[in-house]
MARDREN-445556 format. One record per residue (C-alpha): chain; x, y, z; residue in one letter; residue number from 0. Coordinates in steps of 0.02 Angstrom, whole numbers, plus 50000, padded with zeros to 5 digits. Example, Ala and Ser with C-alpha at 12.3 -4.5 7.8 and 13.67 -1.06 7.14 Angstrom:
A,50615,49775,50390,A,0 .
A,50684,49947,50357,S,1 .
This chain:
A,47151,47446,46099,M,0 .
A,46974,47368,46151,E,1 .
A,46873,47456,46323,L,2 .
A,46829,47340,46449,K,3 .
A,46774,47494,46515,K,4 .
A,46864,47628,46625,P,5 .
A,47015,47655,46699,A,6 .
A,47153,47766,46829,V,7 .
A,47284,47852,46837,I,8 .
A,47467,47888,46923,F,9 .
A,47662,47902,46935,I,10 .
A,47662,47351,47363,G,11 .
A,47591,47272,47513,L,12 .
A,47591,47097,47506,I,13 .
A,47373,47046,47492,F,14 .
A,47339,47240,47558,T,15 .
A,47180,47331,47528,L,16 .
A,47159,47517,47564,A,17 .
A,47008,47603,47571,V,18 .
A,47012,47787,47545,L,19 .
A,46868,47895,47604,P,20 .
A,46716,47988,47528,G,21 .
A,46642,47868,47429,R,22 .
A,46471,47794,47463,S,23 .
A,46507,47602,47494,A,24 .
A,46344,47561,47410,A,25 .
A,46399,47652,47256,D,26 .
A,46508,47538,47123,P,27 .
A,46670,47613,47137,G,28 .
A,46823,47611,47029,I,29 .
A,46968,47490,47101,V,30 .
A,47142,47483,47077,I,31 .
A,47258,47344,47069,L,32 .
A,47442,47366,47072,V,33 .
A,47596,47296,47135,T,34 .
A,47702,47321,47283,D,35 .
A,47831,47373,47179,N,36 .
A,47847,47549,47261,E,37 .
A,47865,47647,47116,A,38 .
A,47686,47570,47051,D,39 .
A,47623,47574,47210,A,40 .
A,47643,47772,47215,A,41 .
A,47575,47790,47056,L,42 .
A,47399,47676,47118,A,43 .
A,47380,47794,47270,Y,44 .
A,47399,47961,47195,S,45 .
A,47272,47921,47062,V,46 .
A,47178,47837,47198,A,47 .
A,47179,47986,47297,A,48 .
A,47119,48085,47154,L,49 .
A,46995,47970,47105,L,50 .
A,46927,47918,47281,D,51 .
A,46955,47737,47214,A,52 .
A,47015,47581,47304,R,53 .
A,47172,47517,47309,V,54 .
A,47214,47311,47320,I,55 .
A,47402,47278,47295,V,56 .
A,47461,47101,47251,S,57 .
A,47633,47048,47245,P,58 .
A,47756,47070,47115,W,59 .
A,47737,46957,46970,G,60 .
A,47647,46812,47035,T,61 .
A,47447,46782,47043,Y,62 .
A,47342,46773,47191,S,63 .
A,47156,46681,47196,P,64 .
A,47136,46805,47363,E,65 .
A,47182,46951,47271,I,66 .
A,47067,46913,47134,S,67 .
A,46935,46886,47283,A,68 .
A,46977,47058,47372,E,69 .
A,46906,47126,47190,I,70 .
A,46768,47032,47176,L,71 .
A,46696,47080,47381,S,72 .
A,46729,47244,47334,E,73 .
A,46591,47232,47198,E,74 .
A,46679,47376,47075,P,75 .
A,46620,47485,46925,G,76 .
A,46788,47443,46846,R,77 .
A,46973,47408,46884,V,78 .
A,47107,47495,46824,I,79 .
A,47264,47393,46824,I,80 .
A,47434,47479,46823,I,81 .
A,47584,47394,46777,G,82 .
A,47609,47242,46632,G,83 .
A,47559,47076,46614,P,84 .
A,47726,47039,46688,V,85 .
A,47708,47139,46847,A,86 .
A,47511,47097,46856,I,87 .
A,47501,46909,46759,P,88 .
A,47347,46903,46646,E,89 .
A,47265,46770,46765,D,90 .
A,47195,46922,46843,Y,91 .
A,47126,46998,46688,T,92 .
A,47054,46826,46643,G,93 .
A,46951,46803,46788,D,94 .
A,46887,46969,46756,M,95 .
A,46827,46928,46577,D,96 .
A,46744,46767,46676,D,97 .
A,46661,46879,46820,F,98 .
A,46614,47001,46689,G,99 .
A,46707,47162,46786,I,100 .
A,46764,47309,46665,P,101 .
A,46942,47336,46668,Y,102 .
A,47084,47431,46585,E,103 .
A,47280,47386,46596,R,104 .
A,47371,47559,46603,W,105 .
A,47563,47536,46575,Y,106 .
A,47740,47554,46500,G,107 .
A,47895,47437,46457,E,108 .
A,47969,47526,46605,T,109 .
A,47899,47617,46762,R,110 .
A,47941,47788,46682,Y,111 .
A,47840,47739,46530,E,112 .
A,47705,47664,46638,T,113 .
A,47703,47835,46739,N,114 .
A,47678,47926,46553,L,115 .
A,47522,47798,46515,A,116 .
A,47434,47841,46683,V,117 .
A,47455,48015,46651,I,118 .
A,47383,48003,46479,D,119 .
A,47240,47896,46529,G,120 .
A,47210,48020,46680,L,121 .
A,47199,48150,46576,K,122 .
A,47086,48062,46429,K,123 .
A,46960,47962,46558,E,124 .
A,46955,48081,46696,F,125 .
A,47000,48250,46629,P,126 .
A,46934,48339,46776,E,127 .
A,47013,48287,46902,A,128 .
A,47166,48311,46793,F,129 .
A,47127,48475,46772,K,130 .
A,47132,48499,46974,G,131 .
A,47315,48454,46984,I,132 .
A,47416,48607,47008,E,133 .
A,47574,48512,47097,T,134 .
A,47679,48380,47072,V,135 .
A,47794,48273,47147,V,136 .
A,47956,48209,47079,I,137 .
A,48041,48067,47138,A,138 .
A,48177,47945,47065,N,139 .
A,48080,47797,47006,G,140 .
A,48219,47688,47120,R,141 .
A,48224,47778,47256,D,142 .
A,48082,47651,47369,G,143 .
A,48112,47772,47542,L,144 .
A,48048,47923,47455,A,145 .
A,47917,47826,47361,L,146 .
A,47878,47739,47522,R,147 .
A,47869,47906,47600,E,148 .
A,47769,47983,47465,Y,149 .
A,47641,47853,47476,T,150 .
A,47633,47860,47673,R,151 .
A,47578,48060,47643,T,152 .
A,47457,48009,47523,V,153 .
A,47366,47873,47607,K,154 .
A,47374,47979,47777,I,155 .
A,47298,48134,47691,G,156 .
A,47365,48279,47777,P,157 .
A,47319,48450,47686,S,158 .
A,47393,48470,47523,G,159 .
A,47447,48291,47499,T,160 .
A,47282,48252,47399,H,161 .
A,47284,48300,47209,G,162 .
A,47479,48303,47213,R,163 .
A,47507,48154,47068,L,164 .
A,47687,48095,47063,I,165 .
A,47812,48103,46913,I,166 .
A,47963,47960,46918,L,167 .
A,48126,48015,46866,T,168 .
A,48324,47943,46858,D,169 .
A,48468,47990,46782,D,170 .
A,48462,47943,46607,G,171 .
A,48264,47968,46602,K,172 .
A,48254,48148,46587,T,173 .
A,48176,48154,46443,N,174 .
A,48035,48048,46500,E,175 .
A,48013,48190,46656,T,176 .
A,48000,48317,46559,L,177 .
A,47870,48226,46415,E,178 .
A,47757,48197,46577,A,179 .
A,47786,48383,46615,L,180 .
A,47737,48425,46462,A,181 .
A,47565,48339,46473,K,182 .
A,47508,48464,46593,F,183 .
A,47424,48618,46556,S,184 .
A,47468,48726,46726,G,185 .
A,47560,48701,46855,L,186 .
A,47601,48815,47003,N,187 .
A,47707,48704,47127,G,188 .
A,47859,48563,47088,V,189 .
A,47894,48455,47253,V,190 .
A,48050,48352,47249,Y,191 .
A,48066,48192,47343,M,192 .
A,48207,48117,47399,T,193 .
A,48326,47992,47504,T,194 .
A,48520,48057,47556,S,195 .
A,48636,48027,47665,D,196 .
A,48650,48208,47747,G,197 .
A,48726,48266,47574,G,198 .
A,48689,48228,47389,E,199 .
A,48520,48118,47353,P,200 .
A,48552,47920,47353,L,201 .
A,48472,47931,47177,F,202 .
A,48483,48086,47063,P,203 .
A,48348,48185,47017,L,204 .
A,48430,48318,46894,N,205 .
A,48335,48439,46955,Q,206 .
A,48429,48594,46861,G,207 .
A,48359,48512,46697,R,208 .
A,48188,48480,46765,V,209 .
A,48161,48653,46841,L,210 .
A,48226,48740,46702,G,211 .
A,48099,48645,46611,F,212 .
A,47945,48689,46716,A,213 .
A,47993,48879,46734,R,214 .
A,48004,48911,46561,E,215 .
A,47836,48795,46541,R,216 .
A,47750,48848,46693,F,217 .
A,47830,49032,46742,G,218 .
A,47976,49084,46849,N,219 .
A,47871,49099,46994,D,220 .
A,47815,48920,46985,I,221 .
A,47858,48857,47184,G,222 .
A,47971,48720,47236,T,223 .
A,47991,48615,47386,E,224 .
A,48126,48468,47437,E,225 .
A,48076,48368,47552,K,226 .
A,48212,48232,47608,A,227 .
A,48205,48084,47694,T,228 .
A,48360,47977,47774,S,229 .
A,48391,47801,47789,P,230 .
A,48366,47767,47981,G,231 .
A,48368,47612,48066,P,232 .
A,48178,47594,48038,R,233 .
A,48150,47625,47861,D,234 .
A,48297,47534,47821,T,235 .
A,48228,47384,47919,L,236 .
A,48061,47414,47816,E,237 .
A,48147,47380,47666,V,238 .
A,48262,47242,47703,L,239 .
A,48144,47153,47775,T,240 .
A,48018,47162,47631,A,241 .
A,48174,47131,47484,V,242 .
A,48202,46984,47607,Q,243 .
A,48020,46919,47600,N,244 .
A,48035,46927,47388,K,245 .
A,48192,46836,47385,T,246 .
A,48124,46702,47497,N,247 .
A,47979,46695,47388,R,248 .
A,48089,46690,47235,A,249 .
A,48175,46539,47297,E,250 .
A,48019,46452,47345,K,251 .
A,47929,46475,47169,L,252 .
A,48121,46422,47080,L,253 .
A,48123,46265,47191,D,254 .
A,48108,46118,47088,G,255 .
A,48131,46201,46922,L,256 .
A,48302,46220,46804,Q,257 .
A,48310,46391,46746,I,258 .
A,48502,46420,46770,P,259 .
A,48494,46596,46737,A,260 .
A,48357,46619,46867,A,261 .
A,48477,46531,46980,R,262 .
A,48613,46629,46956,R,263 .
A,48518,46796,46980,K,264 .
A,48436,46735,47153,L,265 .
A,48605,46667,47208,E,266 .
A,48675,46860,47169,T,267 .
A,48502,46929,47253,A,268 .
A,48552,46839,47405,K,269 .
A,48733,46899,47404,D,270 .
A,48675,47065,47409,L,271 .
A,48555,47033,47546,L,272 .
A,48696,46955,47660,E,273 .
A,48803,47101,47608,E,274 .
A,48650,47227,47653,A,275 .
A,48625,47137,47813,W,276 .
A,48801,47151,47864,S,277 .
A,48793,47344,47825,A,278 .
A,48636,47365,47925,Y,279 .
A,48705,47284,48077,N,280 .
A,48849,47382,48053,A,281 .
A,48734,47554,48061,G,282 .
A,48798,47599,47878,D,283 .
A,48600,47626,47826,Y,284 .
A,48629,47703,47670,S,285 .
A,48742,47561,47625,R,286 .
A,48622,47431,47694,A,287 .
A,48480,47525,47580,Y,288 .
A,48570,47522,47433,L,289 .
A,48617,47360,47440,L,290 .
A,48440,47305,47468,A,291 .
A,48363,47390,47314,V,292 .
A,48490,47306,47207,R,293 .
A,48456,47127,47276,A,294 .
A,48264,47187,47252,G,295 .
A,48284,47204,47045,G,296 .
A,48377,47041,47060,E,297 .
A,48239,46939,47153,A,298 .
A,48106,47033,47052,D,299 .
A,48204,46932,46879,F,300 .
A,48206,46759,46953,V,301 .
A,48011,46800,47011,I,302 .
A,47957,46848,46827,A,303 .
A,48046,46720,46751,R,304 .
A,47996,46584,46864,T,305 .
A,47822,46619,46864,Y,306 .
A,47811,46601,46658,V,307 .
A,47895,46414,46682,E,308 .
A,47757,46380,46813,I,309 .
A,47622,46421,46691,R,310 .
A,47691,46316,46535,T,311 .
A,47706,46180,46657,V,312 .
A,47523,46198,46707,Y,313 .
A,47459,46223,46539,Q,314 .
A,47553,46041,46487,G,315 .
A,47411,45932,46562,S,316 .
A,47234,45945,46572,A,317 .
A,47198,45859,46729,A,318 .
A,47344,45982,46835,V,319 .
A,47252,46133,46737,R,320 .
A,47097,46099,46797,L,321 .
A,47143,46050,46968,Q,322 .
A,47230,46232,46973,R,323 .
A,47083,46304,46921,R,324 .
A,46971,46227,47052,L,325 .
A,47084,46257,47187,S,326 .
A,47104,46450,47136,Q,327 .
A,46918,46449,47139,L,328 .
A,46897,46386,47315,E,329 .
A,47013,46495,47378,V,330 .
A,46917,46624,47320,M,331 .
A,46757,46558,47395,V,332 .
A,46828,46543,47558,N,333 .
A,46887,46724,47555,V,334 .
A,46718,46765,47531,L,335 .
A,46627,46664,47662,R,336 .
A,46751,46737,47766,E,337 .
A,46669,46899,47728,K,338 .
A,46508,46859,47741,G,339 .
A,46443,46794,47575,Y,340 .
A,46317,46627,47575,D,341 .
A,46424,46530,47456,V,342 .
A,46331,46358,47509,D,343 .
A,46303,46326,47321,G,344 .
A,46443,46368,47269,I,345 .
A,46540,46248,47378,E,346 .
A,46408,46106,47328,S,347 .
A,46445,46138,47143,L,348 .
A,46662,46137,47184,L,349 .
A,46629,45977,47250,Q,350 .
A,46541,45899,47105,Q,351 .
A,46685,45980,46993,A,352 .
A,46801,45899,47103,E,353 .
A,46710,45712,47090,D,354 .
A,46685,45741,46908,A,355 .
A,46884,45780,46887,L,356 .
A,46919,45616,46978,K,357 .
A,46812,45529,46858,R,358 .
A,46903,45593,46712,G,359 .
A,46755,45700,46641,D,360 .
A,46834,45830,46597,Y,361 .
A,46706,45902,46484,S,362 .
A,46589,45914,46617,E,363 .
A,46708,46007,46729,V,364 .
A,46757,46121,46566,I,365 .
A,46578,46169,46480,N,366 .
A,46466,46144,46633,D,367 .
A,46526,46168,46821,L,368 .
A,46663,46271,46796,I,369 .
A,46550,46413,46717,P,370 .
A,46415,46399,46835,R,371 .
A,46530,46425,46973,I,372 .
A,46599,46590,46898,K,373 .
A,46406,46633,46865,E,374 .
A,46349,46604,47046,M,375 .
A,46507,46687,47119,L,376 .
A,46478,46849,46994,A,377 .
A,46305,46855,47039,E,378 .
A,46361,46861,47226,K,379 .
A,46471,47006,47183,T,380 .
A,46472,47110,47040,V,381 .
A,46297,47069,46978,R,382 .
A,46197,47058,47155,R,383 .
A,46115,47208,47135,H,384 .
A,46025,47152,46998,G,385 .
A,46100,47268,46866,V,386 .
A,46212,47177,46788,P,387 .
A,46366,47282,46683,H,388 .
A,46352,47324,46506,P,389 .
A,46421,47210,46378,P,390 .
A,46624,47240,46354,R,391 .
A,46704,47177,46202,P,392 .
A,46878,47159,46303,G,393 .
A,46987,47230,46411,G,394 .
A,47085,47385,46343,R,395 .
A,47297,47400,46380,D,396 .
A,47332,47599,46372,R,397 .
A,47521,47554,46342,G,398 .
A,47666,47650,46252,R,399 .
A,47665,47598,46071,P,400 .
């Protein structure tokens, strides 16, 4: 794959920017772009803690120009995307191409393969950080509460949490877990994070096989620890609310589109959510949590399917496509203005582009005005210190073969 510029590691929160301490704000640094999916977000924050990077979170499966503007305003030296083009649409990489921001995309076909791709990227691009990892955290990739707890711990940063990489596992995905462990040359500890209702974990971990492999590879004295959380009213409500918002977003995206499969999935998600809320109100938090996880998976399908359809509709008309792009650029400009950037000249060009579009002068919009707007946005942000990024042949995908 071709490089666009280095990458990031690790195995959401809508429109969220998190800044980890330790790096001068004047230095171009690393930005990690990830979705609000708990598994991908846990990966992103674990990598950010190791690399002293910033994390920007986008809604799963959709593009937001506000997020691109956040990336621009961070003036990054590189962006690492964790997640494939379904989770993080290629509209984002198009923006990064336009503004000359180096980037890499690390992903696989599943969250477990993405975990492996992230570990590979970290090991190759940041070997010193990778060598410093002495403990890994293992959690089921579907266990949103355990993953949220891990992410909270990393973001707060109490002693011992930074530098603990997370490895995603699942019943049926143990081989990927062992493959991830095999990439380390030395570990002295394994921490299991689970959600339980007081008995067995709600999502299996296959601890016996994993621990047996770890002892065989790293020695019988490798330390083990378990950290369990239970689905209480507050955490369950947080998960339910997030899935409800995602389902509402899916329904809004689907409105007016004729996609029978997506419509059926949406109805399933709504039915599961109704059951989940009933269980929550009855105090059965474990059942409410498990139903919410299932509903979230159905809503993800709807979002991914409808977004593909929406992009197809926009591509069918030059006028609609150009108007959409101008609207996206206007949103970016508004975000930058709120952050204190002087964007008067860009706003003037945007107005000229709107006027040209109304006249039907598509050539002027495409060949003159939009390129000038993009150039000015880049000059105001990623190139404003007078040191342009080196030429890049394109972004690089570090995916599974």
